[in-house]
N, C-alpha and C positions, 0 to 999 in steps of 0.2 A: 372477873375472869371465869370462864366456863370450865366445867369439869370435862376431862376427856371421856369419851364413851368407852366403857369397858366391855370387852367381848368375852363371852364364856368359852369354856373348853369345847363344848359341843359345836359352837360356831366355828372355831378354828379347825376342828377335825372335819367338819362338813366342807369347809373351804378347801382344805388340803385334798380331800377325797375328790372334789369336783375338778381341781387342777390336775390331779393324777389321772383321772379318767379322760380328761381332755388331751393330755399328753400321750396317753396310750392310743387313743383314737387317731390322733395326728400321725403318730409313728406307724400305725397299721396302714393308714391311707397312703403314706409315702412309700412304704415297702410294697404295697400292692401296685402302685403306679410304676415303680421301677421294675418290678418283676414282669409286668405285662409287656414291656418292650423287648422285642427279640434281640438276642445278641448277634452281632455280625459274625458270619462264618470266618474261620481262620483260613487265610489263603496261604498256600505253600508255593514258594518260587519254583520255577522250572528246574533249577539246579538241584534243589532239595528233593523234588519229586523224582528226579533221576537217581539220586543217591538212595532214596528209600526203595525205588524199583530194583536197583542193583542188589540191595540187601535182601529183598524178597526173593530175587532170582537165585542168589547164592544159598539162601536158607532152603529153598525148594530143591536145589540141586543136591545139597548135602543130605536132605531128608530122603530123597530118592535113592541115594547110595546107602542108606541105613545108618548114617553116622549121627550119633547123638552127642551133644556138647561140643560141637566143632567150633572152629574159629572163623569168623567172617572177616575177610581181608579186602581192602579196596586198593586197586592198582592205578586208578586214574583220578584226576581232579586235584585241586590244590588243597592244602591244609585249611585255608580260610573258608573254602566251600564246606568242609566238614564241620568247622567250628560254627558257621552260620546255621547249619542244619542240625545242630546238636540236639535241640529239643524235639524236633520231628522224628529224628532217627531213634532217639532214646524212647520216645512214646511208642514207636512201631515195634522196637525190639522188646519192650516190656509188655506189649500187648494192649496198649491204651490207644489204639488207632482212633 
């Protein structure tokens, strides 16, 4: 029966270092390839665009009258339209256009 080959500590450390370096290189390559692909532009539906335009108009009108901290009210449209456009409207009102 033959004796198993014993590996020294240095050999184990070198093997782990090579594996870690290969993993880091593969991770960096994958991140670079996914970062180079352009993200699709977010499209806003026509109804949401109208809601945001109405909000801009009301804010501009209240700004011209010198009112600060006013309330923006919507008088047309269904509640489902406003719920569907919640993210776009919130982004506009918070300044994250």
